[in-house]
N, CA, C and O of each residue as an XYZ file, in Angstrom:
952
protein
N      23.470    -61.498     22.183
C      23.696    -61.610     23.626
C      22.548    -62.411     24.246
O      21.377    -62.085     24.054
N      22.892    -63.440     24.976
C      21.890    -64.293     25.621
C      21.551    -63.693     26.980
O      22.416    -63.562     27.847
N      20.283    -63.332     27.154
C      19.867    -62.575     28.335
C      18.862    -63.348     29.177
O      18.041    -64.106     28.659
N      18.944    -63.141     30.471
C      17.934    -63.593     31.422
C      17.263    -62.360     31.994
O      17.934    -61.400     32.371
N      15.938    -62.383     32.060
C      15.190    -61.301     32.697
C      14.604    -61.836     33.993
O      13.892    -62.841     33.981
N      14.893    -61.178     35.113
C      14.511    -61.695     36.420
C      13.639    -60.706     37.183
O      13.842    -59.494     37.124
N      12.662    -61.257     37.901
C      11.730    -60.457     38.686
C      11.670    -61.027     40.096
O      11.199    -62.150     40.275
N      12.134    -60.288     41.105
C      11.945    -60.744     42.491
C      10.532    -60.431     42.950
O      10.048    -59.322     42.725
N       9.861    -61.379     43.586
C       8.486    -61.145     44.020
C       8.289    -61.615     45.452
O       8.936    -62.552     45.920
N       7.383    -60.940     46.126
C       6.928    -61.368     47.451
C       5.477    -60.937     47.610
O       5.175    -59.745     47.670
N       4.591    -61.911     47.677
C       3.149    -61.648     47.837
C       2.640    -60.646     46.797
O       2.101    -59.591     47.130
N       2.830    -61.012     45.535
C       2.453    -60.113     44.436
C       1.265    -60.651     43.643
O       1.203    -60.458     42.429
N       0.323    -61.321     44.304
C      -0.807    -61.897     43.576
C      -1.613    -60.833     42.821
O      -2.224    -61.137     41.797
N      -1.620    -59.604     43.311
C      -2.403    -58.549     42.661
C      -1.802    -58.103     41.338
O      -2.528    -57.642     40.456
N      -0.480    -58.232     41.183
C       0.190    -57.708     40.003
C       0.830    -58.778     39.126
O       1.125    -58.519     37.959
N       1.047    -59.963     39.661
C       1.911    -60.944     39.001
C       1.464    -61.281     37.585
O       2.266    -61.196     36.654
N       0.211    -61.658     37.402
C      -0.215    -62.148     36.086
C      -0.094    -61.094     34.987
O       0.498    -61.389     33.948
N      -0.626    -59.876     35.162
C      -0.480    -58.898     34.077
C       0.969    -58.486     33.836
O       1.376    -58.296     32.690
N       1.756    -58.345     34.917
C       3.159    -57.946     34.741
C       3.928    -59.039     34.015
O       4.677    -58.762     33.078
N       3.742    -60.277     34.451
C       4.499    -61.371     33.848
C       4.089    -61.603     32.393
O       4.939    -61.879     31.547
N       2.797    -61.493     32.100
C       2.349    -61.635     30.715
C       2.984    -60.578     29.821
O       3.354    -60.861     28.682
N       3.109    -59.370     30.335
C       3.720    -58.289     29.562
C       5.224    -58.504     29.417
O       5.778    -58.266     28.344
N       5.889    -58.947     30.477
C       7.326    -59.217     30.404
C       7.612    -60.270     29.335
O       8.584    -60.145     28.592
N       6.785    -61.294     29.252
C       7.004    -62.368     28.281
C       6.860    -61.883     26.841
O       7.328    -62.550     25.919
N       6.231    -60.756     26.639
C       6.144    -60.178     25.286
C       7.485    -59.613     24.829
O       7.747    -59.528     23.629
N       8.329    -59.231     25.773
C       9.549    -58.504     25.430
C      10.836    -59.220     25.850
O      11.930    -58.737     25.559
N      10.721    -60.350     26.521
C      11.908    -61.060     26.999
C      11.803    -62.528     26.645
O      10.705    -63.081     26.583
N      12.940    -63.161     26.413
C      12.982    -64.584     26.120
C      12.981    -65.417     27.385
O      11.927    -65.863     27.840
N      14.151    -65.626     27.953
C      14.275    -66.399     29.188
C      13.890    -65.514     30.367
O      14.471    -64.449     30.571
N      12.912    -65.962     31.136
C      12.396    -65.180     32.265
C      12.464    -66.012     33.531
O      12.107    -67.189     33.537
N      12.928    -65.385     34.602
C      13.031    -66.007     35.923
C      12.226    -65.191     36.923
O      12.314    -63.963     36.944
N      11.438    -65.873     37.754
C      10.806    -65.234     38.899
C      11.418    -65.821     40.158
O      11.442    -67.040     40.332
N      11.914    -64.958     41.036
C      12.400    -65.398     42.342
C      11.308    -65.094     43.351
O      11.078    -63.940     43.711
N      10.635    -66.153     43.805
C       9.552    -66.020     44.778
C      10.163    -66.074     46.170
O      10.604    -67.128     46.629
N      10.184    -64.934     46.828
C      10.867    -64.816     48.115
C       9.940    -65.192     49.273
O       9.646    -64.374     50.145
N       9.485    -66.452     49.260
C       8.692    -66.955     50.379
C       7.282    -66.415     50.442
O       6.758    -66.200     51.535
N       6.646    -66.188     49.291
C       5.280    -65.645     49.294
C       4.315    -66.553     50.051
O       4.415    -67.779     50.001
N       3.375    -65.915     50.756
C       2.354    -66.653     51.503
C       0.962    -66.446     50.924
O      -0.022    -66.946     51.469
N       0.876    -65.703     49.809
C      -0.424    -65.497     49.158
C      -0.534    -66.470     47.980
O       0.069    -67.542     48.023
N      -1.271    -66.132     46.953
C      -1.492    -67.018     45.817
C      -0.375    -66.941     44.769
O      -0.505    -67.534     43.698
N       0.693    -66.241     45.048
C       1.774    -66.105     44.072
C       2.289    -67.451     43.564
O       2.394    -67.618     42.349
N       2.619    -68.428     44.429
C       3.108    -69.720     43.907
C       2.094    -70.409     42.999
O       2.465    -70.996     41.983
N       0.827    -70.338     43.361
C      -0.225    -70.939     42.539
C      -0.303    -70.262     41.173
O      -0.405    -70.939     40.150
N      -0.257    -68.941     41.153
C      -0.342    -68.211     39.896
C       0.863    -68.484     39.002
O       0.734    -68.514     37.778
N       2.014    -68.679     39.599
C       3.217    -68.951     38.813
C       3.101    -70.258     38.040
O       3.716    -70.411     36.985
N       2.323    -71.195     38.553
C       2.163    -72.467     37.844
C       1.424    -72.285     36.519
O       1.440    -73.175     35.669
N       0.788    -71.148     36.346
C       0.132    -70.846     35.083
C       1.074    -70.326     34.016
O       0.639    -70.017     32.907
N       2.360    -70.225     34.330
C       3.373    -69.746     33.382
C       4.478    -70.794     33.270
O       5.572    -70.593     33.797
N       4.208    -71.907     32.595
C       5.169    -73.027     32.578
C       6.505    -72.701     31.925
O       7.498    -73.376     32.193
N       6.551    -71.680     31.074
C       7.817    -71.347     30.413
C       8.737    -70.519     31.299
O       9.899    -70.302     30.954
N       8.228    -70.055     32.439
C       9.007    -69.189     33.319
C       9.785    -70.014     34.335
O       9.229    -70.898     34.986
N      11.069    -69.719     34.463
C      11.883    -70.349     35.503
C      11.464    -69.775     36.859
O      11.150    -68.590     36.965
N      11.461    -70.615     37.888
C      11.082    -70.158     39.226
C      12.107    -70.647     40.231
O      12.459    -71.826     40.256
N      12.576    -69.737     41.053
C      13.329    -70.081     42.264
C      12.461    -69.671     43.433
O      11.982    -68.538     43.485
N      12.251    -70.576     44.372
C      11.424    -70.240     45.532
C      12.252    -70.310     46.806
O      12.850    -71.344     47.107
N      12.286    -69.231     47.542
C      12.882    -69.232     48.868
C      11.844    -69.774     49.846
O      10.702    -69.315     49.838
N      12.211    -70.734     50.684
C      11.229    -71.311     51.623
C      10.625    -70.281     52.572
O       9.469    -70.405     52.977
N      11.412    -69.265     52.925
C      10.920    -68.194     53.796
C      11.314    -66.858     53.185
O      12.234    -66.778     52.371
N      10.613    -65.821     53.586
C      10.919    -64.482     53.096
C      12.265    -64.013     53.631
O      12.467    -63.957     54.844
N      13.179    -63.676     52.738
C      14.520    -63.257     53.130
C      14.770    -61.780     52.837
O      15.553    -61.136     53.534
N      14.111    -61.239     51.810
C      14.294    -59.834     51.502
C      14.574    -59.593     50.033
O      14.961    -60.494     49.289
N      14.363    -58.331     49.639
C      14.531    -57.919     48.243
C      15.937    -58.221     47.726
O      16.109    -58.728     46.617
N      16.925    -57.905     48.534
C      18.303    -58.157     48.113
C      18.590    -59.627     47.921
O      19.343    -60.002     47.023
N      17.993    -60.470     48.760
C      18.184    -61.909     48.627
C      17.603    -62.412     47.310
O      18.178    -63.287     46.662
N      16.455    -61.851     46.918
C      15.872    -62.235     45.637
C      16.786    -61.913     44.473
O      16.924    -62.712     43.547
N      17.410    -60.753     44.516
C      18.315    -60.369     43.443
C      19.603    -61.185     43.483
O      20.176    -61.492     42.438
N      20.061    -61.538     44.682
C      21.233    -62.418     44.759
C      20.975    -63.739     44.062
O      21.846    -64.249     43.356
N      19.786    -64.302     44.252
C      19.443    -65.564     43.577
C      19.402    -65.377     42.067
O      19.809    -66.263     41.315
N      18.911    -64.226     41.624
C      18.894    -63.944     40.186
C      20.314    -63.828     39.633
O      20.605    -64.345     38.555
N      21.193    -63.154     40.365
C      22.593    -63.037     39.945
C      23.204    -64.427     39.779
O      23.867    -64.717     38.783
N      22.965    -65.285     40.784
C      23.546    -66.627     40.755
C      23.029    -67.429     39.562
O      23.802    -68.128     38.907
N      21.727    -67.336     39.275
C      21.166    -68.082     38.155
C      21.745    -67.594     36.822
O      22.031    -68.397     35.933
N      21.915    -66.276     36.690
C      22.483    -65.742     35.444
C      23.896    -66.270     35.225
O      24.268    -66.617     34.104
N      24.672    -66.328     36.287
C      26.050    -66.827     36.180
C      26.060    -68.322     35.899
O      26.729    -68.785     34.975
N      25.312    -69.074     36.704
C      25.305    -70.538     36.556
C      24.697    -70.969     35.227
O      25.079    -72.002     34.677
N      23.748    -70.180     34.704
C      23.108    -70.522     33.447
C      23.889    -70.123     32.212
O      23.459    -70.395     31.091
N      25.023    -69.487     32.403
C      25.852    -69.106     31.279
C      25.285    -67.978     30.440
O      25.604    -67.862     29.257
N      24.450    -67.149     31.038
C      23.888    -66.004     30.306
C      24.949    -64.918     30.140
O      25.879    -64.810     30.940
N      24.793    -64.129     29.101
C      25.701    -62.996     28.875
C      25.304    -61.784     29.700
O      26.151    -60.964     30.053
N      24.010    -61.668     30.009
C      23.532    -60.514     30.752
C      22.252    -60.813     31.498
O      21.568    -61.802     31.234
N      21.944    -59.938     32.432
C      20.751    -60.068     33.268
C      20.015    -58.739     33.293
O      20.623    -57.691     33.512
N      18.719    -58.781     33.072
C      17.849    -57.619     33.251
C      16.991    -57.871     34.476
O      16.453    -58.967     34.632
N      16.849    -56.878     35.353
C      15.998    -57.020     36.533
C      14.941    -55.923     36.529
O      15.209    -54.780     36.157
N      13.749    -56.289     36.946
C      12.697    -55.302     37.143
C      11.764    -55.801     38.226
O      11.755    -56.987     38.555
N      10.975    -54.887     38.782
C      10.083    -55.222     39.887
C       8.725    -55.663     39.350
O       8.422    -55.502     38.167
N       7.910    -56.226     40.255
C       6.629    -56.808     39.870
C       5.447    -55.998     40.389
O       4.330    -56.510     40.461
N       5.681    -54.746     40.750
C       4.602    -53.956     41.342
C       3.947    -53.005     40.348
O       3.188    -52.116     40.734
N       4.248    -53.198     39.058
C       3.650    -52.355     38.041
C       4.336    -51.017     37.846
O       3.843    -50.170     37.101
N       5.477    -50.814     38.511
C       6.159    -49.523     38.427
C       7.205    -49.466     37.318
O       7.809    -48.419     37.083
N       7.417    -50.581     36.642
C       8.364    -50.603     35.530
C       7.638    -51.033     34.254
O       6.722    -51.855     34.296
N       8.052    -50.472     33.132
C       7.433    -50.745     31.848
C       8.178    -51.885     31.145
O       9.284    -51.665     30.651
N       7.609    -53.094     31.084
C       8.302    -54.191     30.409
C       8.668    -53.890     28.961
O       9.626    -54.455     28.434
N       7.913    -53.005     28.314
C       8.225    -52.664     26.924
C       9.605    -52.043     26.781
O      10.141    -51.981     25.674
N      10.197    -51.577     27.892
C      11.513    -50.959     27.841
C      12.646    -51.960     28.054
O      13.817    -51.583     28.013
N      12.313    -53.228     28.280
C      13.358    -54.237     28.489
C      14.368    -54.249     27.339
O      15.570    -54.227     27.606
N      13.939    -54.283     26.074
C      14.940    -54.288     24.989
C      15.843    -53.063     24.991
O      17.038    -53.177     24.715
N      15.287    -51.886     25.301
C      16.092    -50.663     25.296
C      17.114    -50.674     26.423
O      18.260    -50.265     26.235
N      16.695    -51.146     27.598
C      17.626    -51.230     28.725
C      18.726    -52.242     28.414
O      19.906    -51.968     28.632
N      18.339    -53.403     27.909
C      19.321    -54.455     27.620
C      20.299    -54.031     26.528
O      21.470    -54.409     26.564
N      19.831    -53.256     25.565
C      20.693    -52.861     24.444
C      21.893    -52.042     24.900
O      22.943    -52.063     24.257
N      21.741    -51.324     26.003
C      22.845    -50.481     26.471
C      23.970    -51.290     27.112
O      25.009    -50.732     27.464
N      23.774    -52.604     27.266
C      24.873    -53.443     27.732
C      26.012    -53.493     26.723
O      27.115    -53.925     27.057
N      25.761    -53.059     25.499
C      26.850    -52.918     24.534
C      27.815    -51.823     24.950
O      28.968    -51.810     24.521
N      27.338    -50.887     25.802
C      28.135    -49.718     26.176
C      28.656    -49.765     27.610
O      29.580    -49.027     27.950
N      28.084    -50.616     28.453
C      28.385    -50.524     29.880
C      28.245    -51.877     30.568
O      27.580    -52.784     30.068
N      28.888    -51.986     31.722
C      28.760    -53.190     32.547
C      27.432    -53.217     33.290
O      26.841    -54.280     33.479
N      26.965    -52.039     33.712
C      25.694    -51.923     34.423
C      24.881    -50.812     33.780
O      25.366    -49.695     33.596
N      23.651    -51.130     33.444
C      22.704    -50.137     32.926
C      21.659    -49.926     34.010
O      21.006    -50.877     34.438
N      21.498    -48.697     34.452
C      20.596    -48.411     35.563
C      19.503    -47.455     35.127
O      19.776    -46.365     34.624
N      18.267    -47.874     35.322
C      17.155    -46.989     35.023
C      17.150    -45.784     35.948
O      17.507    -45.889     37.122
N      16.751    -44.660     35.421
C      16.578    -43.459     36.238
C      15.200    -42.881     35.982
O      14.812    -42.628     34.841
N      14.466    -42.677     37.072
C      13.127    -42.085     36.972
C      13.164    -40.566     36.953
O      12.122    -39.911     36.913
N      14.384    -40.004     36.982
C      14.517    -38.554     37.114
C      15.332    -37.919     35.994
O      15.606    -36.720     36.039
N      15.723    -38.698     34.994
C      16.441    -38.138     33.856
C      15.501    -37.473     32.870
O      15.893    -36.542     32.166
N      14.261    -37.945     32.814
C      13.287    -37.391     31.881
C      11.899    -37.514     32.487
O      11.645    -38.408     33.295
N      11.011    -36.628     32.102
C       9.629    -36.654     32.582
C       8.758    -37.287     31.504
O       8.608    -36.736     30.414
N       8.191    -38.438     31.813
C       7.297    -39.122     30.883
C       5.842    -38.722     31.126
O       5.060    -38.597     30.184
N       5.488    -38.523     32.392
C       4.111    -38.180     32.757
C       4.163    -37.150     33.878
O       4.451    -37.514     35.018
N       3.894    -35.879     33.593
C       3.990    -34.825     34.613
C       3.070    -35.043     35.811
O       3.299    -34.464     36.873
N       2.045    -35.858     35.662
C       1.120    -36.084     36.776
C       1.679    -37.042     37.814
O       1.163    -37.122     38.928
N       2.726    -37.768     37.459
C       3.313    -38.735     38.389
C       4.340    -38.045     39.283
O       5.272    -37.404     38.799
N       4.156    -38.186     40.582
C       5.079    -37.615     41.557
C       5.466    -38.693     42.570
O       4.604    -39.461     42.996
N       6.737    -38.769     42.964
C       7.134    -39.746     43.974
C       6.702    -39.289     45.362
O       6.602    -38.085     45.602
N       6.440    -40.221     46.287
C       6.203    -39.822     47.681
C       7.377    -38.985     48.185
O       8.534    -39.346     47.972
N       7.085    -37.880     48.847
C       8.100    -36.893     49.167
C       9.243    -37.474     50.000
O      10.410    -37.214     49.704
N       8.929    -38.254     51.033
C       9.999    -38.798     51.867
C      10.913    -39.731     51.081
O      12.130    -39.721     51.262
N      10.317    -40.533     50.214
C      11.134    -41.442     49.408
C      12.047    -40.661     48.463
O      13.209    -41.017     48.266
N      11.509    -39.604     47.891
C      12.316    -38.783     46.985
C      13.463    -38.117     47.740
O      14.587    -38.081     47.241
N      13.196    -37.591     48.934
C      14.244    -36.943     49.716
C      15.368    -37.921     50.056
O      16.547    -37.578     49.970
N      14.995    -39.136     50.442
C      16.001    -40.144     50.782
C      16.796    -40.531     49.540
O      18.015    -40.686     49.601
N      16.098    -40.689     48.411
C      16.797    -41.033     47.172
C      17.802    -39.949     46.801
O      18.928    -40.255     46.408
N      17.404    -38.687     46.923
C      18.310    -37.578     46.615
C      19.539    -37.623     47.511
O      20.665    -37.449     47.045
N      19.316    -37.857     48.807
C      20.438    -37.882     49.753
C      21.388    -39.043     49.459
O      22.604    -38.852     49.427
N      20.853    -40.228     49.247
C      21.711    -41.388     48.986
C      22.418    -41.239     47.643
O      23.584    -41.613     47.514
N      21.737    -40.707     46.662
C      22.387    -40.468     45.366
C      23.549    -39.501     45.521
O      24.575    -39.653     44.859
N      23.396    -38.507     46.391
C      24.501    -37.577     46.656
C      25.704    -38.313     47.237
O      26.840    -38.057     46.838
N      25.458    -39.241     48.192
C      26.567    -40.019     48.739
C      27.323    -40.741     47.627
O      28.552    -40.705     47.569
N      26.570    -41.397     46.749
C      27.193    -42.183     45.682
C      28.046    -41.295     44.788
O      29.154    -41.672     44.406
N      27.537    -40.129     44.458
C      28.278    -39.232     43.574
C      29.487    -38.625     44.275
O      30.577    -38.575     43.705
N      29.298    -38.160     45.516
C      30.394    -37.512     46.239
C      31.478    -38.505     46.639
O      32.667    -38.196     46.556
N      31.072    -39.692     47.072
C      32.038    -40.665     47.593
C      32.678    -41.508     46.504
O      33.855    -41.856     46.592
N      31.906    -41.836     45.481
C      32.378    -42.799     44.491
C      32.714    -42.169     43.145
O      33.226    -42.842     42.250
N      32.426    -40.880     43.005
C      32.748    -40.199     41.755
C      31.783    -40.488     40.627
O      32.118    -40.303     39.457
N      30.590    -40.940     40.964
C      29.575    -41.196     39.957
C      28.854    -39.898     39.579
O      29.070    -38.844     40.175
N      28.007    -40.013     38.587
C      27.161    -38.896     38.174
C      25.741    -39.433     37.983
O      25.153    -39.310     36.908
N      25.207    -40.029     39.048
C      23.914    -40.700     39.005
C      22.793    -39.744     39.382
O      23.025    -38.707     40.003
N      21.581    -40.105     39.000
C      20.405    -39.327     39.369
C      19.373    -40.140     40.138
O      18.400    -39.579     40.641
N      19.570    -41.468     40.238
C      18.575    -42.330     40.882
C      19.273    -43.524     41.506
O      19.686    -44.448     40.805
N      19.403    -43.504     42.829
C      20.158    -44.543     43.525
C      19.427    -45.874     43.597
O      20.066    -46.918     43.727
N      18.096    -45.860     43.516
C      17.345    -47.042     43.916
C      16.416    -47.636     42.857
O      15.541    -48.432     43.200
N      16.574    -47.281     41.612
C      15.695    -47.863     40.604
C      16.021    -49.348     40.418
O      17.181    -49.712     40.219
N      14.999    -50.201     40.483
C      15.210    -51.637     40.343
C      15.254    -52.126     38.912
O      15.505    -53.308     38.674
N      15.017    -51.245     37.953
C      15.053    -51.603     36.536
C      16.495    -51.448     36.069
O      16.963    -50.334     35.834
N      17.195    -52.570     35.937
C      18.614    -52.533     35.625
C      18.977    -53.653     34.663
O      18.200    -54.581     34.440
N      20.174    -53.545     34.098
C      20.765    -54.636     33.335
C      22.239    -54.740     33.722
O      22.907    -53.736     33.969
N      22.722    -55.967     33.767
C      24.110    -56.233     34.167
C      24.747    -57.189     33.166
O      24.114    -58.158     32.746
N      25.980    -56.928     32.785
C      26.752    -57.967     32.124
C      27.075    -59.045     33.156
O      27.395    -58.737     34.304
N      26.991    -60.289     32.747
C      27.302    -61.370     33.689
C      28.760    -61.295     34.130
O      29.078    -61.652     35.264
N      29.636    -60.842     33.263
C      31.044    -60.686     33.648
C      31.186    -59.702     34.796
O      32.108    -59.821     35.603
N      30.274    -58.721     34.882
C      30.288    -57.783     36.005
C      29.734    -58.446     37.264
O      30.273    -58.258     38.355
N      28.661    -59.220     37.115
C      28.084    -59.906     38.278
C      29.104    -60.820     38.945
O      29.096    -60.974     40.167
N      29.973    -61.419     38.158
C      30.971    -62.336     38.713
C      31.979    -61.626     39.613
O      32.677    -62.271     40.395
N      32.055    -60.307     39.504
C      32.982    -59.538     40.344
C      32.330    -59.052     41.636
O      33.018    -58.566     42.534
N      31.002    -59.183     41.734
C      30.287    -58.679     42.900
C      30.149    -59.762     43.969
O      30.039    -60.951     43.670
N      30.158    -59.321     45.198
C      29.928    -60.225     46.331
C      28.902    -59.557     47.239
O      29.258    -58.867     48.195
N      27.632    -59.770     46.930
C      26.544    -59.080     47.614
C      26.048    -59.946     48.780
O      25.769    -61.134     48.619
N      25.950    -59.323     49.942
C      25.526    -60.052     51.139
C      24.287    -59.455     51.790
O      23.664    -60.110     52.625
N      23.909    -58.221     51.429
C      22.766    -57.587     52.070
C      21.477    -58.151     51.470
O      21.269    -58.085     50.258
N      20.616    -58.704     52.322
C      19.380    -59.331     51.859
C      18.229    -58.350     51.698
O      17.182    -58.712     51.161
N      18.404    -57.115     52.154
C      17.281    -56.183     52.195
C      17.329    -55.123     51.122
O      17.981    -55.280     50.089
N      16.616    -54.026     51.393
C      16.494    -52.946     50.415
C      17.761    -52.108     50.281
O      17.867    -51.301     49.358
N      18.731    -52.286     51.192
C      19.987    -51.549     51.085
C      20.975    -52.225     50.149
O      22.068    -51.706     49.922
N      20.607    -53.364     49.611
C      21.491    -54.124     48.731
C      22.093    -53.295     47.592
O      23.268    -53.489     47.279
N      21.340    -52.372     46.949
C      21.953    -51.592     45.863
C      23.177    -50.797     46.295
O      24.051    -50.524     45.472
N      23.258    -50.421     47.560
C      24.420    -49.659     48.009
C      25.688    -50.503     47.925
O      26.750    -49.994     47.568
N      25.581    -51.790     48.253
C      26.729    -52.681     48.082
C      27.096    -52.803     46.602
O      28.274    -52.826     46.245
N      26.081    -52.880     45.753
C      26.347    -52.971     44.314
C      27.122    -51.756     43.829
O      28.109    -51.889     43.106
N      26.668    -50.559     44.234
C      27.331    -49.347     43.759
C      28.778    -49.269     44.250
O      29.679    -48.931     43.482
N      28.997    -49.581     45.525
C      30.362    -49.513     46.057
C      31.259    -50.517     45.357
O      32.385    -50.184     44.985
N      30.789    -51.724     45.173
C      31.623    -52.743     44.534
C      31.824    -52.448     43.044
O      32.865    -52.781     42.478
N      30.835    -51.828     42.420
C      31.019    -51.413     41.029
C      32.156    -50.399     40.918
O      32.986    -50.480     40.012
N      32.185    -49.445     41.850
C      33.276    -48.471     41.853
C      34.608    -49.151     42.146
O      35.620    -48.842     41.517
N      34.605    -50.070     43.092
C      35.839    -50.760     43.473
C      36.442    -51.506     42.283
O      37.661    -51.521     42.108
N      35.600    -52.115     41.479
C      36.090    -52.935     40.360
C      36.151    -52.162     39.044
O      36.456    -52.738     37.999
N      35.865    -50.869     39.091
C      35.973    -50.060     37.896
C      34.960    -50.406     36.817
O      35.245    -50.280     35.626
N      33.767    -50.846     37.236
C      32.740    -51.198     36.266
C      32.169    -49.943     35.628
O      32.019    -48.914     36.287
N      31.857    -50.031     34.360
C      31.266    -48.883     33.657
C      29.757    -48.886     33.858
O      29.116    -49.937     33.851
N      29.204    -47.694     34.036
C      27.784    -47.533     34.367
C      27.168    -46.496     33.452
O      27.775    -45.460     33.177
N      25.973    -46.771     32.985
C      25.216    -45.788     32.224
C      23.797    -45.775     32.762
O      23.237    -46.829     33.066
N      23.205    -44.581     32.883
C      21.803    -44.460     33.252
C      20.957    -44.292     31.997
O      21.400    -43.723     30.999
N      19.742    -44.796     32.070
C      18.798    -44.661     30.967
C      17.470    -44.177     31.532
O      17.027    -44.699     32.555
N      16.820    -43.202     30.909
C      15.538    -42.721     31.452
C      14.455    -43.804     31.391
O      14.287    -44.468     30.368
N      13.733    -43.970     32.485
C      12.573    -44.860     32.527
C      11.434    -44.095     33.188
O      11.684    -43.176     33.967
N      10.195    -44.455     32.893
C       9.067    -43.701     33.464
C       9.000    -43.807     34.986
O       9.316    -44.845     35.568
N       8.588    -42.726     35.605
C       8.276    -42.707     37.031
C       6.810    -43.103     37.181
O       5.917    -42.394     36.716
N       6.569    -44.236     37.831
C       5.200    -44.744     38.002
C       5.015    -45.133     39.463
O       5.738    -45.986     39.977
N       4.059    -44.517     40.124
C       3.697    -44.908     41.491
C       2.210    -45.243     41.491
O       1.358    -44.357     41.419
N       1.916    -46.548     41.576
C       0.528    -46.990     41.578
C      -0.062    -47.028     42.977
O      -1.276    -46.913     43.145
N       0.798    -47.189     43.988
C       0.326    -47.327     45.364
C       1.327    -46.648     46.287
O       2.324    -47.247     46.689
N       1.048    -45.383     46.619
C       1.980    -44.632     47.455
C       2.037    -45.156     48.887
O       2.970    -44.843     49.627
N       1.042    -45.954     49.281
C       1.027    -46.483     50.639
C       1.828    -47.775     50.767
O       1.967    -48.315     51.864
N       2.350    -48.270     49.655
C       3.114    -49.517     49.682
C       4.273    -49.386     50.648
O       5.025    -48.413     50.596
N       4.424    -50.379     51.543
C       5.370    -50.255     52.648
C       6.633    -51.075     52.412
O       6.635    -52.033     51.640
N       7.701    -50.681     53.090
C       8.927    -51.466     53.108
C       8.801    -52.633     54.082
O       9.300    -53.729     53.830
N       8.127    -52.377     55.193
C       7.946    -53.408     56.209
C       8.824    -53.158     57.425
O      10.005    -52.837     57.297
N       8.230    -53.311     58.614
C       8.990    -53.181     59.857
C       9.501    -51.782     60.086
O       8.866    -50.796     59.712
N      10.676    -51.712     60.717
C      11.250    -50.421     61.087
C      11.594    -49.558     59.879
O      11.673    -48.336     59.996
N      11.802    -50.186     58.711
C      12.169    -49.415     57.524
C      11.060    -48.485     57.051
O      11.306    -47.603     56.227
N       9.847    -48.666     57.559
C       8.764    -47.755     57.196
C       8.958    -46.378     57.808
O       8.331    -45.410     57.376
N       9.821    -46.285     58.809
C      10.174    -45.003     59.393
C      11.303    -44.388     58.563
O      12.379    -44.975     58.455
N      11.066    -43.219     57.982
C      12.022    -42.628     57.044
C      13.382    -42.362     57.689
O      14.420    -42.622     57.080
N      13.380    -41.846     58.916
C      14.663    -41.557     59.579
C      15.443    -42.844     59.832
O      16.654    -42.898     59.617
N      14.745    -43.870     60.286
C      15.406    -45.161     60.517
C      15.973    -45.692     59.192
O      17.104    -46.177     59.145
N      15.181    -45.594     58.124
C      15.607    -46.132     56.833
C      16.864    -45.433     56.330
O      17.792    -46.084     55.851
N      16.892    -44.103     56.440
C      18.066    -43.364     55.991
C      19.285    -43.742     56.816
O      20.369    -43.922     56.260
N      19.134    -43.866     58.125
C      20.264    -44.258     58.978
C      20.740    -45.668     58.655
O      21.937    -45.954     58.689
N      19.797    -46.540     58.345
C      20.165    -47.914     57.958
C      20.961    -47.900     56.661
O      21.985    -48.574     56.551
N      20.499    -47.141     55.690
C      21.231    -47.047     54.428
C      22.635    -46.493     54.660
O      23.599    -46.970     54.061
N      22.751    -45.489     55.526
C      24.063    -44.900     55.804
C      24.995    -45.941     56.425
O      26.172    -46.015     56.072
N      24.468    -46.739     57.345
C      25.292    -47.755     57.999
C      25.766    -48.808     56.999
O      26.930    -49.208     57.021
N      24.872    -49.255     56.126
C      25.243    -50.259     55.126
C      26.272    -49.672     54.152
O      27.234    -50.343     53.778
N      26.063    -48.434     53.751
C      26.983    -47.787     52.812
C      28.370    -47.638     53.427
O      29.373    -47.935     52.779
N      28.428    -47.184     54.660
C      29.727    -47.013     55.332
C      30.429    -48.349     55.511
O      31.648    -48.436     55.366
N      29.675    -49.381     55.823
C      30.272    -50.707     55.997
C      30.827    -51.206     54.660
O      31.907    -51.793     54.611
N      30.087    -50.971     53.588
C      30.572    -51.385     52.270
C      31.842    -50.625     51.891
O      32.771    -51.207     51.333
N      31.882    -49.338     52.191
C      33.080    -48.558     51.910
C      34.273    -49.061     52.710
O      35.400    -49.082     52.217
N      34.018    -49.457     53.926
C      35.104    -49.918     54.806
C      35.787    -51.155     54.244
O      36.987    -51.351     54.431
N      35.016    -51.984     53.555
C      35.571    -53.239     53.042
C      36.052    -53.127     51.601
O      36.581    -54.093     51.051
N      35.877    -51.969     50.988
C      36.276    -51.792     49.591
C      37.663    -51.181     49.504
O      38.089    -50.425     50.376
N      38.341    -51.524     48.448
C      39.661    -50.936     48.187
C      39.461    -49.658     47.380
O      39.653    -49.620     46.164
N      39.070    -48.624     48.099
C      38.740    -47.351     47.462
C      39.269    -46.210     48.285
O      39.352    -46.296     49.510
N      39.630    -45.137     47.608
C      39.930    -43.878     48.284
C      38.719    -42.970     48.106
O      38.346    -42.632     46.983
N      38.111    -42.577     49.221
C      36.920    -41.734     49.144
C      37.133    -40.471     49.951
O      37.976    -40.417     50.847
N      36.356    -39.462     49.617
C      36.443    -38.201     50.320
C      35.913    -38.349     51.739
O      34.891    -39.000     51.957
N      36.596    -37.755     52.698
C      36.139    -37.827     54.081
C      34.847    -37.056     54.275
O      34.672    -35.973     53.717
N      33.931    -37.621     55.079
C      32.690    -36.961     55.416
C      31.677    -36.919     54.295
O      30.742    -36.119     54.338
N      31.844    -37.774     53.279
C      30.921    -37.697     52.135
C      29.563    -38.296     52.444
O      28.624    -38.102     51.672
N      29.428    -39.017     53.546
C      28.099    -39.528     53.901
C      27.910    -39.461     55.420
O      26.857    -39.844     55.929
């Protein structure tokens, strides 16, 4: 299976070099989507000539970075796409294990809550509460049996990506993915990945830093995605 491994980045000069060096140990074709970074990220990327780079002229959002990765995987004729973040919270050594499960499923989704790798690692409480609530929506409304709605460590068959039409540029983008996966009957498997929080103060940016606002935003995006999907869902599930 010919795979592309993609990393969306925005102002990641502190983490880019060690993360990317480690990713290159475990992945062949690697893409970085630079979402309009204003720090030294573009300069540092020039030190990795084997890495494909897509640069957005301005910052558009996490979801926009992944949309560009989806498009490159399709246009490049890859069989699958692996995605992970650049903040040190994902273990590149697990790329082969995540990708291998594409033999079993259309989407492989990392879960930080299926297994405990390090008991000392705890998620920020508000983030965990929101993840639990949104995961409940996905399970109740879509009939899934997920444990982690928002892990960015994933793998997709390109044939599955071709069925998705993602428009959300921000952090709510995974909700569109989940709804459309259910709509198209895509098979999903979760795989345990380590829970790693290196910087609990790391922000979403703007109004999304307010937990209540963020949850309401996710609910609005989820309901809008459900409205446009050809699905029968339980009333009041979110």
